[in-house]
KOLDREN-776223 format. One record per residue (C-alpha): residue number from 1; residue in one letter; x, y, z. Coordinates in steps of 0.02 Angstrom, whole numbers, plus 50000, padded with zeros to 5 digits. Example, Ala and Ser with C-alpha at 12.3 -4.5 7.8 and 13.67 -1.06 7.14 Angstrom:
<node i="1" aa="A" c1="50615" c2="49775" c3="50390"/>
<node i="2" aa="S" c1="50684" c2="49947" c3="50357"/>
//
This chain:
<node i="1" aa="M" c1="55222" c2="52872" c3="57851"/>
<node i="2" aa="T" c1="55404" c2="52874" c3="57798"/>
<node i="3" aa="A" c1="55507" c2="52728" c3="57738"/>
<node i="4" aa="A" c1="55605" c2="52735" c3="57901"/>
<node i="5" aa="T" c1="55450" c2="52712" c3="58009"/>
<node i="6" aa="F" c1="55388" c2="52575" c3="57893"/>
<node i="7" aa="V" c1="55549" c2="52474" c3="57905"/>
<node i="8" aa="R" c1="55584" c2="52506" c3="58091"/>
<node i="9" aa="S" c1="55482" c2="52356" c3="58148"/>
<node i="10" aa="W" c1="55566" c2="52230" c3="58031"/>
<node i="11" aa="P" c1="55719" c2="52189" c3="58139"/>
<node i="12" aa="S" c1="55615" c2="52147" c3="58292"/>
<node i="13" aa="V" c1="55489" c2="52043" c3="58194"/>
<node i="14" aa="S" c1="55632" c2="51955" c3="58102"/>
<node i="15" aa="A" c1="55710" c2="51917" c3="58270"/>
<node i="16" aa="W" c1="55548" c2="51839" c3="58329"/>
<node i="17" aa="G" c1="55536" c2="51730" c3="58174"/>
<node i="18" aa="A" c1="55719" c2="51679" c3="58185"/>
<node i="19" aa="G" c1="55700" c2="51647" c3="58371"/>
<node i="20" aa="L" c1="55551" c2="51533" c3="58347"/>
<node i="21" aa="I" c1="55635" c2="51432" c3="58210"/>
<node i="22" aa="T" c1="55804" c2="51424" c3="58299"/>
<node i="23" aa="A" c1="55722" c2="51367" c3="58461"/>
<node i="24" aa="A" c1="55620" c2="51236" c3="58366"/>
<node i="25" aa="L" c1="55773" c2="51169" c3="58275"/>
<node i="26" aa="G" c1="55867" c2="51163" c3="58440"/>
<node i="27" aa="A" c1="55725" c2="51080" c3="58534"/>
<node i="28" aa="G" c1="55711" c2="50949" c3="58397"/>
<node i="29" aa="A" c1="55895" c2="50910" c3="58414"/>
<node i="30" aa="V" c1="55879" c2="50891" c3="58603"/>
<node i="31" aa="I" c1="55722" c2="50783" c3="58611"/>
<node i="32" aa="R" c1="55765" c2="50654" c3="58478"/>
<node i="33" aa="P" c1="55804" c2="50490" c3="58566"/>
<node i="34" aa="D" c1="55949" c2="50454" c3="58448"/>
<node i="35" aa="S" c1="56029" c2="50626" c3="58462"/>
<node i="36" aa="G" c1="56212" c2="50619" c3="58504"/>
<node i="37" aa="A" c1="56304" c2="50732" c3="58624"/>
<node i="38" aa="V" c1="56355" c2="50853" c3="58485"/>
<node i="39" aa="A" c1="56178" c2="50874" c3="58417"/>
<node i="40" aa="S" c1="56108" c2="50892" c3="58593"/>
<node i="41" aa="G" c1="56239" c2="51021" c3="58640"/>
<node i="42" aa="L" c1="56206" c2="51120" c3="58482"/>
<node i="43" aa="G" c1="56020" c2="51106" c3="58517"/>
<node i="44" aa="I" c1="56035" c2="51176" c3="58692"/>
<node i="45" aa="G" c1="56135" c2="51324" c3="58626"/>
<node i="46" aa="M" c1="56006" c2="51353" c3="58490"/>
<node i="47" aa="V" c1="55861" c2="51352" c3="58613"/>
<node i="48" aa="I" c1="55951" c2="51480" c3="58721"/>
<node i="49" aa="L" c1="55990" c2="51591" c3="58570"/>
<node i="50" aa="G" c1="55811" c2="51571" c3="58507"/>
<node i="51" aa="L" c1="55741" c2="51630" c3="58673"/>
<node i="52" aa="A" c1="55867" c2="51773" c3="58676"/>
<node i="53" aa="S" c1="55812" c2="51823" c3="58500"/>
<node i="54" aa="L" c1="55630" c2="51829" c3="58554"/>
<node i="55" aa="T" c1="55677" c2="51938" c3="58704"/>
<node i="56" aa="W" c1="55785" c2="52054" c3="58598"/>
<node i="57" aa="G" c1="55645" c2="52076" c3="58472"/>
<node i="58" aa="A" c1="55523" c2="52125" c3="58609"/>
<node i="59" aa="A" c1="55647" c2="52247" c3="58688"/>
<node i="60" aa="T" c1="55686" c2="52325" c3="58520"/>
<node i="61" aa="L" c1="55504" c2="52346" c3="58474"/>
<node i="62" aa="S" c1="55465" c2="52417" c3="58646"/>
<node i="63" aa="A" c1="55610" c2="52541" c3="58642"/>
<node i="64" aa="G" c1="55577" c2="52596" c3="58463"/>
<node i="65" aa="R" c1="55762" c2="52578" c3="58422"/>
<node i="66" aa="L" c1="55894" c2="52442" c3="58415"/>
<node i="67" aa="V" c1="55948" c2="52391" c3="58589"/>
<node i="68" aa="V" c1="56119" c2="52315" c3="58623"/>
<node i="69" aa="P" c1="56166" c2="52307" c3="58437"/>
<node i="70" aa="R" c1="56337" c2="52226" c3="58469"/>
<node i="71" aa="T" c1="56254" c2="52086" c3="58567"/>
<node i="72" aa="A" c1="56121" c2="52068" c3="58432"/>
<node i="73" aa="L" c1="56254" c2="52053" c3="58297"/>
<node i="74" aa="A" c1="56353" c2="51926" c3="58399"/>
<node i="75" aa="G" c1="56195" c2="51827" c3="58437"/>
<node i="76" aa="A" c1="56143" c2="51824" c3="58253"/>
<node i="77" aa="L" c1="56315" c2="51763" c3="58201"/>
<node i="78" aa="A" c1="56318" c2="51632" c3="58339"/>
<node i="79" aa="A" c1="56144" c2="51571" c3="58291"/>
<node i="80" aa="L" c1="56197" c2="51559" c3="58108"/>
<node i="81" aa="A" c1="56350" c2="51459" c3="58157"/>
<node i="82" aa="L" c1="56254" c2="51339" c3="58271"/>
<node i="83" aa="T" c1="56115" c2="51315" c3="58143"/>
<node i="84" aa="T" c1="56242" c2="51273" c3="58008"/>
<node i="85" aa="A" c1="56336" c2="51157" c3="58126"/>
<node i="86" aa="L" c1="56174" c2="51066" c3="58169"/>
<node i="87" aa="M" c1="56140" c2="51042" c3="57985"/>
<node i="88" aa="F" c1="56304" c2="50949" c3="57970"/>
<node i="89" aa="A" c1="56289" c2="50857" c3="58137"/>
<node i="90" aa="A" c1="56114" c2="50787" c3="58107"/>
<node i="91" aa="P" c1="56072" c2="50812" c3="57923"/>
<node i="92" aa="A" c1="55933" c2="50682" c3="57915"/>
<node i="93" aa="H" c1="55834" c2="50764" c3="58056"/>
<node i="94" aa="T" c1="55868" c2="50948" c3="58024"/>
<node i="95" aa="S" c1="55750" c2="51040" c3="57908"/>
<node i="96" aa="I" c1="55840" c2="51128" c3="57766"/>
<node i="97" aa="L" c1="55689" c2="51242" c3="57749"/>
<node i="98" aa="G" c1="55700" c2="51284" c3="57934"/>
<node i="99" aa="V" c1="55886" c2="51318" c3="57921"/>
<node i="100" aa="A" c1="55863" c2="51427" c3="57765"/>
<node i="101" aa="A" c1="55720" c2="51528" c3="57841"/>
<node i="102" aa="A" c1="55810" c2="51554" c3="58006"/>
<node i="103" aa="S" c1="55969" c2="51604" c3="57914"/>
<node i="104" aa="A" c1="55877" c2="51732" c3="57806"/>
<node i="105" aa="L" c1="55795" c2="51809" c3="57958"/>
<node i="106" aa="L" c1="55957" c2="51808" c3="58057"/>
<node i="107" aa="V" c1="56043" c2="51898" c3="57914"/>
<node i="108" aa="V" c1="55910" c2="52036" c3="57924"/>
<node i="109" aa="V" c1="55942" c2="52056" c3="58110"/>
<node i="110" aa="G" c1="56132" c2="52047" c3="58093"/>
<node i="111" aa="A" c1="56138" c2="52167" c3="57945"/>
<node i="112" aa="T" c1="56028" c2="52292" c3="58034"/>
<node i="113" aa="A" c1="56138" c2="52285" c3="58188"/>
<node i="114" aa="A" c1="56296" c2="52300" c3="58083"/>
<node i="115" aa="V" c1="56230" c2="52452" c3="57989"/>
<node i="116" aa="H" c1="56180" c2="52531" c3="58154"/>
<node i="117" aa="L" c1="56353" c2="52501" c3="58228"/>
<node i="118" aa="R" c1="56437" c2="52566" c3="58070"/>
<node i="119" aa="R" c1="56338" c2="52727" c3="58077"/>
<node i="120" aa="A" c1="56376" c2="52748" c3="58263"/>
<node i="121" aa="S" c1="56563" c2="52724" c3="58233"/>
<node i="122" aa="R" c1="56569" c2="52870" c3="58112"/>
<node i="123" aa="G" c1="56549" c2="52987" c3="58257"/>
<node i="124" aa="P" c1="56409" c2="53094" c3="58321"/>
<node i="125" aa="G" c1="56300" c2="53147" c3="58179"/>
<node i="126" aa="A" c1="56125" c2="53210" c3="58181"/>
<node i="127" aa="T" c1="56041" c2="53133" c3="58331"/>
<node i="128" aa="R" c1="55885" c2="53037" c3="58290"/>
<node i="129" aa="T" c1="55740" c2="53033" c3="58406"/>
<node i="130" aa="A" c1="55640" c2="52874" c3="58427"/>
<node i="131" aa="Q" c1="55481" c2="52880" c3="58328"/>
<node i="132" aa="P" c1="55332" c2="52769" c3="58353"/>
<node i="133" aa="M" c1="55328" c2="52606" c3="58256"/>
<node i="134" aa="S" c1="55221" c2="52604" c3="58104"/>
<node i="135" aa="V" c1="55069" c2="52493" c3="58131"/>
<node i="136" aa="V" c1="55059" c2="52460" c3="57944"/>
<node i="137" aa="G" c1="55244" c2="52415" c3="57940"/>
<node i="138" aa="L" c1="55223" c2="52300" c3="58088"/>
<node i="139" aa="L" c1="55073" c2="52212" c3="58010"/>
<node i="140" aa="V" c1="55160" c2="52190" c3="57842"/>
<node i="141" aa="A" c1="55316" c2="52126" c3="57929"/>
<node i="142" aa="A" c1="55214" c2="52005" c3="58034"/>
<node i="143" aa="A" c1="55122" c2="51940" c3="57881"/>
<node i="144" aa="V" c1="55283" c2="51911" c3="57784"/>
<node i="145" aa="I" c1="55365" c2="51827" c3="57933"/>
<node i="146" aa="A" c1="55212" c2="51717" c3="57958"/>
<node i="147" aa="V" c1="55224" c2="51660" c3="57778"/>
<node i="148" aa="V" c1="55407" c2="51616" c3="57805"/>
<node i="149" aa="V" c1="55403" c2="51550" c3="57983"/>
<node i="150" aa="T" c1="55247" c2="51440" c3="57979"/>
<node i="151" aa="P" c1="55307" c2="51323" c3="57841"/>
<node i="152" aa="A" c1="55481" c2="51320" c3="57917"/>
<node i="153" aa="L" c1="55412" c2="51265" c3="58085"/>
<node i="154" aa="G" c1="55308" c2="51129" c3="58001"/>
<node i="155" aa="A" c1="55458" c2="51067" c3="57904"/>
<node i="156" aa="T" c1="55561" c2="51069" c3="58063"/>
<node i="157" aa="Q" c1="55433" c2="50959" c3="58151"/>
<node i="158" aa="N" c1="55428" c2="50839" c3="58004"/>
<node i="159" aa="A" c1="55618" c2="50826" c3="58002"/>
<node i="160" aa="V" c1="55622" c2="50786" c3="58188"/>
<node i="161" aa="L" c1="55486" c2="50653" c3="58171"/>
<node i="162" aa="L" c1="55562" c2="50574" c3="58015"/>
<node i="163" aa="R" c1="55578" c2="50386" c3="58033"/>
<node i="164" aa="D" c1="55721" c2="50280" c3="57968"/>
<node i="165" aa="D" c1="55613" c2="50220" c3="57823"/>
<node i="166" aa="G" c1="55587" c2="50400" c3="57765"/>
<node i="167" aa="T" c1="55408" c2="50419" c3="57823"/>
<node i="168" aa="V" c1="55331" c2="50541" c3="57944"/>
<node i="169" aa="P" c1="55198" c2="50476" c3="58065"/>
<node i="170" aa="V" c1="55023" c2="50540" c3="58032"/>
<node i="171" aa="I" c1="54901" c2="50564" c3="58174"/>
<node i="172" aa="S" c1="54726" c2="50506" c3="58131"/>
<node i="173" aa="H" c1="54571" c2="50526" c3="58235"/>
<node i="174" aa="E" c1="54465" c2="50409" c3="58129"/>
<node i="175" aa="G" c1="54371" c2="50274" c3="58223"/>
<node i="176" aa="H" c1="54389" c2="50357" c3="58394"/>
//
């Protein structure tokens, strides 16, 4: 297994992680009863970009190469901008951990797409054939993403549920 086959799965798995977090942040902004028009609008855009990120990750993994790299770069930049804007529009109910994790994963996707585009702009070089994804690389990438995404999703939920007094409701099944 070469380093190239090991790393090939990282952009798609990063896109899945970023997509999940971005969609969760966006959904939280939309469903809060006290969300204003700005936060709701940003949320809708983030849900759409999150779903697009999940789709792009699947297409990239399936193809064994980056698909539509310009669109991926534009989507990563747009998601970064919307995530940052939501942080300023609804700071009390936007998870900084969620924003940081999504941003880190979006940077991986955007940087990979930018490097791919840069190489393509240098002209026709040695053509590369698509090689199968490394199962080990995919498993390691999925494990790392799970360690990043799971806490970010939990923090996102807590930020959305945060009450005015600074507490988060706890569900208890005692006595039932």
